[in-house]
N, C-alpha and C positions, 0 to 999 in steps of 0.2 A: 546401904539404904540411907537416904537422907534423914536427918533428925536434928531437932533444935539443940540437942546435947552436943552433937559434933560441930554444929555451926558455932555454938558458944565456945567450944574448945579452939576452933579456928580463930575466931575473933580475939579471944583472950591470948592465944599464942602469938598472933601477929602484933598485938599491942605490947605484950611483954618483951618480945624481941626488938620492937621499935624503941622502947624505953631503954633496954639494955644497950642497943647500938648507940644511942645518944650518950649514955653514961660512959661507954668505952671511948667515944670520941673526946669527951670532956677530960678524960684522963690522959689524953695525948696519943691515943692509938687510932690511926685512920681505919683500921679494920672494922671499927664500929659502924662506919658507913655501909660496909658490905653486909654486916649483920642486919642492919635496917632494911636494905633493899631486897635481900633474899627472903625476908620473913614471910611474904605471902605465898611464894611458890614452895618454900620449905614446909609450911604447915599444910598446904594443899596436898603435896606429895605424900606426906606422912599419913594424913587421914585417908587418902585414897588407897594407900598400900596396906596400912595396918588397922584401919577401922572398918574394913569390909565394904567400902563404898565403890571400889573399882574405878574404871576409866571411861565408862560408856557415856557419861555426860560431860566429859572434859573439853569437848569441842576441838579436838586436835586435828581434824581434817580441814583442808582449805575450803572445800565446797564452793568452788568458783562458779560452776554452772548455774546460771540464773540469778547470780548475785553480783553482777558487774557494777550495779549502781552503788552497792554498799562498799565495795572495794575502791571504786572511784572516789567516794566520799573520804575514805581513809587516806587516799593519796593527795587529795586536792584541798580539803578544808583548811588545814593549817597553813599551807603556802598562800592561799587566798586571804585568810584572815591577817596574816603577818604583812602581806603586801598592802592591804587596805590600811592597816595601822601605820605603816611606814609612809605611804603616800599622803594619807590624811595628816599625819604629824608634820611632815615636811612642808606641805602646802600652808598649814596654819602656823608654822614656826615653832611648833611644840617639840620637834625633833631636828637634830642636825646630823646629816649623813656625810661621811667622807667621800670624796670623788672616786676613790678606788675601792668602794665597799664590796663590790662583787669579787674583785681580785683577792681581797683579804678574807671574805666570808666563805667562798667556795672551798678552798683547801681545808679550812677548819671544819666545815660541814662534813666533808668526806672522811676526815679523820675521826670525828666524834660519832658519826652515824652508827657504826657497828656497836659501839658502847651503849648508846641510847636504846638501840633495838634490844640488846641483851637485858638492860634494865627494865624496859617495857615488858619483855617476856616474863621476867621475874614477877612483876606486879600483876599483869593481866592473867597469868595462869592461876593466880590466887583470886582476884576480884571477879573477873568474868569467866575464868575457867573452872572455878570451884564455887565461890559464894553465890553467884547469880543462879546457876542451875540447881544448887542444893535448896535455896530458898524457894525457887519456882516449884520444885518437887513437893513442897509442903503446902502448895496452894495459895501462896501470897500473890495478889493481883499485880499485873505488870508494872504500872506506874509506881505503886507503893514499894515494890521490890527494888526498882531502879533507884528510887530516892533513898531507900534504906541502905543499899549498898554504897551509894554516894556519900551518905552521912558517915558510915563506918570508915570509908576510904579517906574522908576529910580528917577525921579524928586521928587516924593512923599517922598522918603527916605532922601532928603537933610536936612530938619529940624531935623530929628532924628540923622543924622551923625554930624550935627553942634552942637547938644546938648550933645550927648554921645561920640562923637569922633569916628574915624575909628579904626578898630582893627589893631594892629601892629604898625609899625613905618614907613611905606612907605610914602614918600612925596606925597602931594595931586596930583601933576601933574603926578605921576606914578599910584597912586591908582585909580583916577577918570576914565581914559579910560578903565582900566581892569574891573572895577566895571560896567561900562556901557555895555561893550561887554558881560560879563557873565550874566547880567540881561536881555539883549536882547536875548541871547541864551536860557535862561530859559523861556522867554516869548514865543519864537517860539515853544519850546518843549511842554510847558503846553497848548499853544493855539491850536496847531495841535491836541493834545490828547483831548482837550475840545470839539473840533468840531467833531472828529471822534467818540467819545463815547457818545456825547450829555450829558456829566456829568462833574460836577465840582470836583468830588471826587478824581480822579487820581492826579490832581494838589494839592489838599489838602494833600493827603497822602505823595506825594513826598516832598512837601514844609515842612511839619511838621516833617517828618522823617529825612530829611537832617539836619534841625536845631538841632534836638535832638541828632544826631550823632556828629555834629561838636562842639556844644556849650560846652560840658564838656571838650573836648580836649583843647579848646582855653581859655574859661573863667575860667575853672578849672585848667589851667596851667599844664596839664598833659604832654604836649609836649614842649620841649625846642627847639625853632626855631633859627637856625643859619643863614639860607638863606630863608627868608620869601617870597621874590619876586617870587621864582620858586616853592618851595615845601611846603609852608604853607598849612595845611589841611583845607582850606576854599576857596570859589569861587574866591576871589580876588587875587589868586596866578596865575602865568602864566601857570603852569601845569594844574590845575583844570579848569581855565578859558578856556584854549585851548581844554580840553576834553569836556567841556560843549558845545563848538561850534561844535565839531564833533558829539556829541549826537544830537544836534538840527538839523544838516545837515542830519543825517541818518533818524531821525524821519520825517523831511520834505520830503525826497526823497520817503519814503514809505507811505506817508500820505493817498494815495488812496487805 
């Protein structure tokens, strides 16, 4: 049965493991990154197995019938947003793309996709598979719940960001509010779809696919970014962050 006590244990546990993972990495052990990323699913599984909460609200079924729109969003939003960012940045001169970008990006995408899907599963089975339905069971209104989960999700990333640093060169006072807004927008999008489909899988698909599309561009340095505040092909740019807010608002308006 859902309770604020167990929710507090979940949140405290994922935060503690997040900090522990960061500390382990700073000591020179890469296993700390794994400790960080498995913390949501680990705490969710422990509470469902050993705190008497069971699996009925975990959203493990695909529930495809009648929810094609939500799965289409999961598959299409990130490719479209990244394409808009790349085209807009190229046209305005804010980005420089190599002529062979597709030939270089495609193999990297295929290699990294299974890994990002696993990482997304680890996260979403905690945030949308456990925290969302448990808070819902306690009667918290939808928008309040989505934003609460988004805020908890954002704070969980702080040890990771402090350990590995933020992408790009934006000063923290600029990066932090954009990062918060885009994470809250994703939390609304994923939370609405989680409730409507009664499934965690649309969030897993969108989360993992988005990371697989963006990581090769940024980490693989396939894009030379001249104006990262507006056009960087990642959520912490003004363009993509703003588009995510629009997506969240549209999903929220048609949630019924």
